[in-house]
VEXDRENNU-484590 format. One record per residue: residue number from 1; x, y, z of N, C-alpha, C, O in turn. Coordinates in nm, 4 decimals, padded with zeros to 6 digits. Layout:
k, n.east, n.north, n.up, ca.east, ca.north, ca.up, c.east, c.north, c.up, o.east, o.north, o.up
NUM, X, Y, Z, X, Y, Z, X, Y, Z, X, Y, Z
...
end
This chain:
k, n.east, n.north, n.up, ca.east, ca.north, ca.up, c.east, c.north, c.up, o.east, o.north, o.up
1, 06.8548, -17.1503, -05.1750, 06.7572, -17.0483, -05.1961, 06.8274, -16.9136, -05.2044, 06.9180, -16.8836, -05.1267
2, 06.7830, -16.8330, -05.3008, 06.8463, -16.7031, -05.3204, 06.7747, -16.5948, -05.2436, 06.6526, -16.5940, -05.2282
3, 06.8561, -16.5047, -05.1968, 06.7964, -16.3883, -05.1341, 06.7595, -16.2890, -05.2426, 06.8190, -16.2892, -05.3503
4, 06.6657, -16.2078, -05.2160, 06.6236, -16.1104, -05.3158, 06.7314, -16.0036, -05.3314, 06.7918, -15.9597, -05.2336
5, 06.7547, -15.9619, -05.4578, 06.8542, -15.8598, -05.4864, 06.9942, -15.9149, -05.5040, 07.0860, -15.8392, -05.5357
6, 07.0133, -16.0442, -05.4844, 07.1455, -16.1044, -05.4979, 07.1556, -16.1669, -05.6362, 07.0674, -16.2414, -05.6787
7, 07.2617, -16.1363, -05.7041, 07.2809, -16.1889, -05.8391, 07.3945, -16.2885, -05.8360, 07.5036, -16.2590, -05.7871
8, 07.3691, -16.4018, -05.8864, 07.4679, -16.5077, -05.8844, 07.5791, -16.4775, -05.9854, 07.5490, -16.4447, -06.1002
9, 07.7034, -16.4874, -05.9470, 07.8165, -16.4673, -06.0363, 07.8618, -16.3236, -06.0496, 07.9608, -16.2990, -06.1185
10, 07.7977, -16.2305, -05.9899, 07.8423, -16.0912, -06.0009, 07.9447, -16.0629, -05.8920, 07.9418, -16.1207, -05.7834
11, 08.0344, -15.9723, -05.9251, 08.1375, -15.9341, -05.8294, 08.1062, -15.7936, -05.7836, 08.0857, -15.7026, -05.8640
12, 08.1032, -15.7784, -05.6548, 08.0763, -15.6441, -05.6032, 08.2038, -15.5873, -05.5436, 08.2830, -15.6596, -05.4831
13, 08.2228, -15.4590, -05.5610, 08.3394, -15.3917, -05.5064, 08.3160, -15.3614, -05.3594, 08.2028, -15.3367, -05.3176
14, 08.4228, -15.3634, -05.2813, 08.4057, -15.3262, -05.1403, 08.3550, -15.1829, -05.1307, 08.3727, -15.1014, -05.2212
15, 08.2929, -15.1565, -05.0202, 08.2371, -15.0236, -04.9992, 08.3445, -14.9166, -05.0035, 08.4540, -14.9370, -04.9510
16, 08.3155, -14.8044, -05.0643, 08.4093, -14.6938, -05.0706, 08.4964, -14.6959, -05.1956, 08.5608, -14.5962, -05.2285
17, 08.4984, -14.8089, -05.2651, 08.5762, -14.8160, -05.3885, 08.4804, -14.8122, -05.5061, 08.3753, -14.8764, -05.5060
18, 08.5190, -14.7370, -05.6036, 08.4399, -14.7353, -05.7260, 08.5336, -14.7494, -05.8445, 08.6537, -14.7693, -05.8262
19, 08.4832, -14.7399, -05.9599, 08.5627, -14.7633, -06.0796, 08.6394, -14.6395, -06.1255, 08.6958, -14.6404, -06.2349
20, 08.6429, -14.5378, -06.0487, 08.7081, -14.4147, -06.0909, 08.8598, -14.4291, -06.0980, 08.9259, -14.3453, -06.1594
21, 08.9159, -14.5311, -06.0381, 09.0606, -14.5465, -06.0465, 09.1045, -14.5850, -06.1875, 09.2229, -14.5746, -06.2197
22, 09.0125, -14.6289, -06.2712, 09.0449, -14.6625, -06.4085, 09.0210, -14.5452, -06.5029, 09.0575, -14.5522, -06.6202
23, 08.9627, -14.4421, -06.4553, 08.9375, -14.3237, -06.5362, 09.0551, -14.2288, -06.5245, 09.1287, -14.2314, -06.4258
24, 09.0723, -14.1453, -06.6252, 09.1830, -14.0504, -06.6190, 09.1502, -13.9378, -06.5226, 09.0354, -13.8956, -06.5093
25, 09.2516, -13.8921, -06.4578, 09.2352, -13.7818, -06.3641, 09.3019, -13.6591, -06.4235, 09.3594, -13.6654, -06.5321
26, 09.2945, -13.5488, -06.3532, 09.3554, -13.4260, -06.4026, 09.5071, -13.4398, -06.4151, 09.5669, -13.3754, -06.5013
27, 09.5699, -13.5208, -06.3328, 09.7149, -13.5385, -06.3377, 09.7578, -13.6165, -06.4621, 09.8716, -13.6019, -06.5067
28, 09.6697, -13.6990, -06.5191, 09.7039, -13.7807, -06.6344, 09.6769, -13.7106, -06.7668, 09.7249, -13.7566, -06.8704
29, 09.6045, -13.6049, -06.7669, 09.5700, -13.5383, -06.8923, 09.6957, -13.4819, -06.9575, 09.7786, -13.4191, -06.8915
30, 09.7087, -13.5049, -07.0874, 09.8238, -13.4553, -07.1613, 09.9425, -13.5489, -07.1601, 10.0448, -13.5190, -07.2217
31, 09.9318, -13.6608, -07.0922, 10.0437, -13.7538, -07.0844, 10.0745, -13.8118, -07.2226, 10.1913, -13.8229, -07.2598
32, 09.9735, -13.8482, -07.2975, 09.9950, -13.9040, -07.4306, 10.0587, -13.8011, -07.5232, 10.1426, -13.8361, -07.6061
33, 10.0203, -13.6762, -07.5101, 10.0783, -13.5706, -07.5926, 10.2266, -13.5536, -07.5632, 10.3063, -13.5358, -07.6552
34, 10.2632, -13.5585, -07.4394, 10.4036, -13.5462, -07.4018, 10.4824, -13.6661, -07.4529, 10.5938, -13.6506, -07.5029
35, 10.4259, -13.7842, -07.4407, 10.4950, -13.9040, -07.4894, 10.5171, -13.8968, -07.6397, 10.6252, -13.9306, -07.6878
36, 10.4173, -13.8535, -07.7138, 10.4321, -13.8407, -07.8587, 10.5342, -13.7327, -07.8923, 10.6143, -13.7500, -07.9842
37, 10.5323, -13.6224, -07.8197, 10.6283, -13.5145, -07.8446, 10.7720, -13.5601, -07.8199, 10.8642, -13.5105, -07.8846
38, 10.7921, -13.6526, -07.7287, 10.9263, -13.7033, -07.7016, 10.9692, -13.8098, -07.8020, 11.0864, -13.8147, -07.8394
39, 10.8794, -13.8931, -07.8454, 10.9125, -14.0062, -07.9319, 10.9124, -13.9693, -08.0803, 10.9922, -14.0244, -08.1561
40, 10.8270, -13.8796, -08.1232, 10.8112, -13.8489, -08.2653, 10.9403, -13.8024, -08.3327, 10.9699, -13.8513, -08.4417
41, 11.0189, -13.7114, -08.2754, 11.1444, -13.6731, -08.3425, 11.2407, -13.7903, -08.3592, 11.3076, -13.8012, -08.4619
42, 11.2481, -13.8774, -08.2599, 11.3352, -13.9941, -08.2719, 11.2858, -14.0898, -08.3798, 11.3655, -14.1475, -08.4539
43, 11.1565, -14.1059, -08.3880, 11.0989, -14.1924, -08.4905, 11.1239, -14.1373, -08.6305, 11.1577, -14.2129, -08.7216
44, 11.1077, -14.0085, -08.6481, 11.1326, -13.9459, -08.7785, 11.2805, -13.9590, -08.8152, 11.3126, -13.9885, -08.9303
45, 11.3691, -13.9381, -08.7214, 11.5126, -13.9522, -08.7460, 11.5481, -14.0960, -08.7836, 11.6284, -14.1187, -08.8740
46, 11.4890, -14.1917, -08.7150, 11.5131, -14.3329, -08.7454, 11.4642, -14.3671, -08.8859, 11.5338, -14.4364, -08.9601
47, 11.3464, -14.3199, -08.9231, 11.2934, -14.3466, -09.0567, 11.3774, -14.2795, -09.1652, 11.3998, -14.3379, -09.2711
48, 11.4239, -14.1571, -09.1394, 11.5103, -14.0893, -09.2369, 11.6409, -14.1663, -09.2554, 11.6913, -14.1774, -09.3672
49, 11.6950, -14.2189, -09.1477, 11.8164, -14.3003, -09.1563, 11.7946, -14.4275, -09.2362, 11.8814, -14.4686, -09.3133
50, 11.6794, -14.4896, -09.2180, 11.6495, -14.6112, -09.2937, 11.6365, -14.5813, -09.4428, 11.6852, -14.6578, -09.5261
51, 11.5717, -14.4713, -09.4762, 11.5583, -14.4322, -09.6175, 11.6955, -14.4038, -09.6761, 11.7236, -14.4431, -09.7893
52, 11.7815, -14.3360, -09.6005, 11.9153, -14.3046, -09.6495, 11.9972, -14.4321, -09.6730, 12.0664, -14.4434, -09.7741
53, 11.9896, -14.5262, -09.5818, 12.0627, -14.6532, -09.5992, 12.0121, -14.7258, -09.7237, 12.0914, -14.7834, -09.7981
54, 11.8818, -14.7235, -09.7469, 11.8263, -14.7847, -09.8677, 11.8770, -14.7171, -09.9933, 11.9056, -14.7845, -10.0923
55, 11.8888, -14.5848, -09.9912, 11.9402, -14.5127, -10.1075, 12.0879, -14.5427, -10.1303, 12.1316, -14.5534, -10.2449
56, 12.1647, -14.5563, -10.0238, 12.3062, -14.5904, -10.0376, 12.3212, -14.7294, -10.0980, 12.4059, -14.7509, -10.1847
57, 12.2402, -14.8226, -10.0530, 12.2469, -14.9585, -10.1083, 12.2091, -14.9587, -10.2561, 12.2735, -15.0260, -10.3366
58, 12.1062, -14.8846, -10.2918, 12.0653, -14.8751, -10.4319, 12.1753, -14.8126, -10.5164, 12.2025, -14.8593, -10.6270
59, 12.2390, -14.7072, -10.4654, 12.3467, -14.6423, -10.5404, 12.4661, -14.7352, -10.5573, 12.5297, -14.7346, -10.6628
60, 12.4980, -14.8151, -10.4559, 12.6093, -14.9095, -10.4681, 12.5816, -15.0117, -10.5774, 12.6714, -15.0465, -10.6541
61, 12.4594, -15.0596, -10.5850, 12.4229, -15.1556, -10.6900, 12.4341, -15.0905, -10.8269, 12.4844, -15.1519, -10.9210
62, 12.3870, -14.9646, -10.8389, 12.3964, -14.8942, -10.9670, 12.5418, -14.8715, -11.0073, 12.5761, -14.8818, -11.1250
63, 12.6271, -14.8405, -10.9097, 12.7688, -14.8184, -10.9404, 12.8349, -14.9480, -10.9863, 12.9136, -14.9476, -11.0809
64, 12.8034, -15.0580, -10.9202, 12.8610, -15.1867, -10.9609, 12.8159, -15.2248, -11.1007, 12.8966, -15.2718, -11.1809
65, 12.6887, -15.2052, -11.1309, 12.6395, -15.2354, -11.2655, 12.7029, -15.1447, -11.3702, 12.7358, -15.1900, -11.4799
66, 12.7203, -15.0166, -11.3370, 12.7834, -14.9235, -11.4303, 12.9293, -14.9618, -11.4549, 12.9771, -14.9548, -11.5681
67, 13.0001, -15.0022, -11.3495, 13.1394, -15.0444, -11.3648, 13.1474, -15.1704, -11.4511, 13.2377, -15.1833, -11.5337
68, 13.0547, -15.2616, -11.4327, 13.0519, -15.3832, -11.5137, 13.0251, -15.3498, -11.6611, 13.0881, -15.4057, -11.7509
69, 12.9317, -15.2586, -11.6841, 12.9000, -15.2180, -11.8207, 13.0192, -15.1467, -11.8854, 13.0497, -15.1699, -12.0024
70, 13.0861, -15.0603, -11.8091, 13.2037, -14.9914, -11.8606, 13.3184, -15.0863, -11.8884, 13.3893, -15.0704, -11.9878
71, 13.3378, -15.1851, -11.8018, 13.4446, -15.2830, -11.8224, 13.4165, -15.3693, -11.9446, 13.5080, -15.4037, -12.0194
72, 13.2919, -15.4035, -11.9643, 13.2570, -15.4828, -12.0833, 13.2831, -15.4038, -12.2107, 13.3381, -15.4565, -12.3075
73, 13.2429, -15.2758, -12.2099, 13.2667, -15.1915, -12.3278, 13.4167, -15.1718, -12.3511, 13.4615, -15.1720, -12.4657
74, 13.4945, -15.1548, -12.2442, 13.6387, -15.1375, -12.2579, 13.7075, -15.2668, -12.2991, 13.8098, -15.2628, -12.3675
75, 13.6537, -15.3805, -12.2591, 13.7130, -15.5086, -12.2981, 13.6930, -15.5356, -12.4464, 13.7758, -15.6013, -12.5094
76, 13.5847, -15.4859, -12.5019, 13.5589, -15.5050, -12.6450, 13.6486, -15.4120, -12.7270, 13.6996, -15.4523, -12.8315
77, 13.6683, -15.2890, -12.6813, 13.7525, -15.1913, -12.7502, 13.8605, -15.1390, -12.6565, 13.8478, -15.0275, -12.6058
78, 13.9662, -15.2157, -12.6318, 14.0673, -15.1735, -12.5353, 14.1498, -15.0535, -12.5810, 14.2111, -14.9866, -12.4978
79, 14.1528, -15.0246, -12.7113, 14.2301, -14.9093, -12.7596, 14.1664, -14.7775, -12.7142, 14.2375, -14.6803, -12.6890
80, 14.0337, -14.7733, -12.7038, 13.9617, -14.6533, -12.6590, 13.8924, -14.6825, -12.5253, 13.7779, -14.6427, -12.5035
81, 13.9624, -14.7515, -12.4381, 13.9007, -14.8020, -12.3142, 13.8448, -14.6909, -12.2266, 13.7339, -14.7032, -12.1746
82, 13.9193, -14.5836, -12.2097, 13.8754, -14.4775, -12.1187, 13.7492, -14.4094, -12.1695, 13.6537, -14.3912, -12.0940
83, 13.7482, -14.3721, -12.2958, 13.6319, -14.3020, -12.3523, 13.5096, -14.3918, -12.3548, 13.3993, -14.3478, -12.3224
84, 13.5284, -14.5160, -12.3926, 13.4160, -14.6086, -12.4002, 13.3600, -14.6373, -12.2612, 13.2382, -14.6420, -12.2439
85, 13.4465, -14.6564, -12.1623, 13.4017, -14.6844, -12.0256, 13.3295, -14.5634, -11.9669, 13.2266, -14.5792, -11.9013
86, 13.3821, -14.4425, -11.9896, 13.3163, -14.3229, -11.9375, 13.1783, -14.3041, -11.9986, 13.0846, -14.2646, -11.9293
87, 13.1652, -14.3318, -12.1269, 13.0352, -14.3202, -12.1922, 12.9367, -14.4215, -12.1351, 12.8209, -14.3882, -12.1096
88, 12.9819, -14.5441, -12.1149, 12.8941, -14.6476, -12.0609, 12.8512, -14.6163, -11.9178, 12.7356, -14.6382, -11.8818
89, 12.9426, -14.5656, -11.8366, 12.9109, -14.5344, -11.6973, 12.8204, -14.4121, -11.6891, 12.7303, -14.4078, -11.6054
90, 12.8428, -14.3135, -11.7740, 12.7624, -14.1902, -11.7711, 12.6150, -14.2178, -11.7992, 12.5287, -14.1424, -11.7543
91, 12.5853, -14.3238, -11.8723, 12.4452, -14.3591, -11.8983, 12.3747, -14.4091, -11.7731, 12.2523, -14.3996, -11.7634
92, 12.4494, -14.4618, -11.6779, 12.3888, -14.5219, -11.5586, 12.3961, -14.4355, -11.4338, 12.3008, -14.4312, -11.3561
93, 12.5075, -14.3667, -11.4137, 12.5299, -14.2935, -11.2890, 12.5744, -14.1509, -11.3217, 12.6655, -14.1306, -11.4020
94, 12.5101, -14.0532, -11.2596, 12.5493, -13.9133, -11.2777, 12.6596, -13.8761, -11.1797, 12.6572, -13.9185, -11.0641
95, 12.7551, -13.7978, -11.2249, 12.8590, -13.7463, -11.1362, 12.9619, -13.8487, -11.0933, 13.0258, -13.8313, -10.9896
96, 12.9795, -13.9538, -11.1694, 13.0762, -14.0578, -11.1326, 13.2105, -14.0286, -11.1969, 13.2173, -13.9787, -11.3092
97, 13.3164, -14.0598, -11.1254, 13.4495, -14.0520, -11.1848, 13.4911, -14.1939, -11.2227, 13.4717, -14.2888, -11.1468
98, 13.5489, -14.2057, -11.3423, 13.5837, -14.3363, -11.3976, 13.7327, -14.3392, -11.4245, 13.7878, -14.2467, -11.4842
99, 13.7974, -14.4455, -11.3803, 13.9378, -14.4657, -11.4158, 13.9508, -14.6056, -11.4761, 13.8903, -14.7019, -11.4289
100, 14.0307, -14.6132, -11.5805, 14.0515, -14.7419, -11.6476, 14.2003, -14.7693, -11.6590, 14.2818, -14.6774, -11.6664
101, 14.2334, -14.8947, -11.6603, 14.3711, -14.9352, -11.6900, 14.3645, -15.0612, -11.7752, 14.2921, -15.1560, -11.7447
102, 14.4410, -15.0592, -11.8809, 14.4462, -15.1725, -11.9729, 14.5785, -15.2432, -11.9495, 14.6856, -15.1854, -11.9680
103, 14.5697, -15.3682, -11.9091, 14.6893, -15.4474, -11.8856, 14.7046, -15.5465, -12.0004, 14.6306, -15.5398, -12.0986
104, 14.7985, -15.6368, -11.9888, 14.8257, -15.7277, -12.1000, 14.7051, -15.8146, -12.1353, 14.6772, -15.8344, -12.2535
105, 14.6339, -15.8661, -12.0374, 14.5192, -15.9519, -12.0648, 14.3882, -15.8979, -12.0108, 14.2813, -15.9460, -12.0485
106, 14.3946, -15.7987, -11.9232, 14.2740, -15.7544, -11.8534, 14.2507, -15.6038, -11.8679, 14.3423, -15.5261, -11.8948
107, 14.1260, -15.5669, -11.8493, 14.0858, -15.4271, -11.8414, 14.0270, -15.4074, -11.7019, 13.9420, -15.4854, -11.6589
108, 14.0718, -15.3034, -11.6310, 14.0224, -15.2739, -11.4966, 13.9503, -15.1390, -11.5027, 14.0069, -15.0390, -11.5469
109, 13.8250, -15.1380, -11.4580, 13.7466, -15.0139, -11.4527, 13.7067, -14.9904, -11.3083, 13.6540, -15.0794, -11.2415
110, 13.7330, -14.8680, -11.2604, 13.6966, -14.8275, -11.1254, 13.6023, -14.7082, -11.1343, 13.6341, -14.6077, -11.1980
111, 13.4869, -14.7196, -11.0706, 13.3875, -14.6121, -11.0679, 13.3755, -14.5634, -10.9242, 13.3591, -14.6431, -10.8318
112, 13.3839, -14.4307, -10.9060, 13.3759, -14.3701, -10.7735, 13.2710, -14.2596, -10.7751, 13.2669, -14.1781, -10.8673
113, 13.1858, -14.2574, -10.6720, 13.0810, -14.1559, -10.6598, 13.0767, -14.1081, -10.5150, 13.0794, -14.1885, -10.4219
114, 13.0700, -13.9755, -10.4972, 13.0495, -13.9169, -10.3640, 12.9003, -13.8948, -10.3446, 12.8334, -13.8391, -10.4317
115, 12.8480, -13.9388, -10.2302, 12.7052, -13.9186, -10.2020, 12.6897, -13.8340, -10.0773, 12.7772, -13.8313, -09.9908
116, 12.5769, -13.7648, -10.0693, 12.5478, -13.6780, -09.9552, 12.5014, -13.7610, -09.8370, 12.4706, -13.8795, -09.8501
117, 12.4969, -13.6969, -09.7223, 12.4526, -13.7627, -09.6009, 12.3016, -13.7599, -09.5858, 12.2292, -13.7284, -09.6802
118, 12.2552, -13.7928, -09.4673, 12.1123, -13.7914, -09.4363, 12.0626, -13.6485, -09.4541, 12.1211, -13.5565, -09.3968
119, 11.9563, -13.6269, -09.5317, 11.9149, -13.4903, -09.5641, 11.8786, -13.4036, -09.4437, 11.9058, -13.2836, -09.4452
120, 11.8193, -13.4596, -09.3418, 11.7702, -13.3787, -09.2306, 11.8856, -13.3286, -09.1432, 11.8880, -13.2115, -09.1053
121, 11.9803, -13.4158, -09.1115, 12.0878, -13.3768, -09.0207, 12.2231, -13.3681, -09.0901, 12.3221, -13.3284, -09.0284
122, 12.2282, -13.4050, -09.2181, 12.3468, -13.3914, -09.3019, 12.4710, -13.4574, -09.2422, 12.5779, -13.3964, -09.2373
123, 12.4570, -13.5809, -09.1974, 12.5733, -13.6583, -09.1560, 12.5755, -13.7870, -09.2366, 12.4717, -13.8319, -09.2853
124, 12.6896, -13.8447, -09.2505, 12.6994, -13.9738, -09.3154, 12.7356, -13.9701, -09.4619, 12.7156, -14.0704, -09.5304
125, 12.7883, -13.8591, -09.5148, 12.8320, -13.8560, -09.6533, 12.9418, -13.9592, -09.6756, 13.0278, -13.9789, -09.5898
126, 12.9385, -14.0243, -09.7903, 13.0331, -14.1324, -09.8157, 13.0832, -14.1269, -09.9580, 13.0292, -14.0552, -10.0423
127, 13.1868, -14.2035, -09.9832, 13.2369, -14.2264, -10.1177, 13.2173, -14.3738, -10.1477, 13.2693, -14.4601, -10.0771
128, 13.1421, -14.4018, -10.2530, 13.1181, -14.5401, -10.2937, 13.2068, -14.5722, -10.4135, 13.2321, -14.4873, -10.4990
129, 13.2533, -14.6969, -10.4173, 13.3462, -14.7353, -10.5234, 13.3186, -14.8782, -10.5664, 13.2804, -14.9632, -10.4860
130, 13.3388, -14.9026, -10.6953, 13.3248, -15.0382, -10.7484, 13.4371, -15.0630, -10.8483, 13.4651, -14.9780, -10.9329
131, 13.5005, -15.1775, -10.8389, 13.6074, -15.2182, -10.9313, 13.5613, -15.3425, -11.0058, 13.5050, -15.4347, -10.9468
132, 13.5862, -15.3434, -11.1366, 13.5533, -15.4611, -11.2175, 13.6731, -15.4916, -11.3061, 13.7321, -15.4017, -11.3661
133, 13.7082, -15.6188, -11.3135, 13.8177, -15.6651, -11.3986, 13.7586, -15.7611, -11.5009, 13.6875, -15.8550, -11.4652
134, 13.7888, -15.7367, -11.6302, 13.7431, -15.8263, -11.7370, 13.8589, -15.8569, -11.8311, 13.9500, -15.7764, -11.8505
135, 13.8515, -15.9752, -11.8879, 13.9517, -16.0162, -11.9858, 13.9256, -15.9449, -12.1182, 13.8109, -15.9296, -12.1604
136, 14.0327, -15.9020, -12.1824, 14.0221, -15.8305, -12.3094, 13.9678, -15.9227, -12.4187, 14.0086, -16.0383, -12.4300
137, 13.8758, -15.8700, -12.4983, 13.8150, -15.9496, -12.6054, 13.9100, -15.9688, -12.7228, 13.9050, -16.0728, -12.7885
138, 13.9959, -15.8723, -12.7511, 14.0847, -15.8853, -12.8670, 14.1895, -15.9944, -12.8462, 14.2461, -16.0444, -12.9435
139, 14.2161, -16.0319, -12.7224, 14.3100, -16.1408, -12.6951, 14.2388, -16.2747, -12.7081, 14.2981, -16.3724, -12.7539
140, 14.1105, -16.2798, -12.6676, 14.0352, -16.4050, -12.6781, 14.0059, -16.4398, -12.8224, 14.0135, -16.5565, -12.8609
141, 13.9726, -16.3401, -12.9029, 13.9382, -16.3617, -13.0441, 14.0341, -16.2808, -13.1314, 14.0012, -16.1695, -13.1725
142, 14.1512, -16.3354, -13.1599, 14.2503, -16.2580, -13.2398, 14.2089, -16.2418, -13.3834, 14.2808, -16.1799, -13.4618
end
């Protein structure tokens, strides 16, 4: 038999305790703002670093493709290897330095590019380089 006012399955708090311990007090106000103020600069720096690494990877791929294109053009015309390779590389990458060497059977093209560092803090500038070696076409098809 149930007593009046008693609810089955309800939990009652001991006397003197209320739910105010779960509410924010004056000491807790502004805590989230301080946490965000401390974490946000680190998060922005981390994201800028990730973007910079992605750009470096993209530039390395572009340099390798440009070196391959320049080596192919130089392998077809080894007599004008330097001019042909520079023209081919200039179409793909701005500000690249190109060096070529024509050997007895091979053409070697090296593409070098200097890149800037992370824009916000300006650290991490690098020099990227790609070397490609191809067999000369005039030797394959005399």
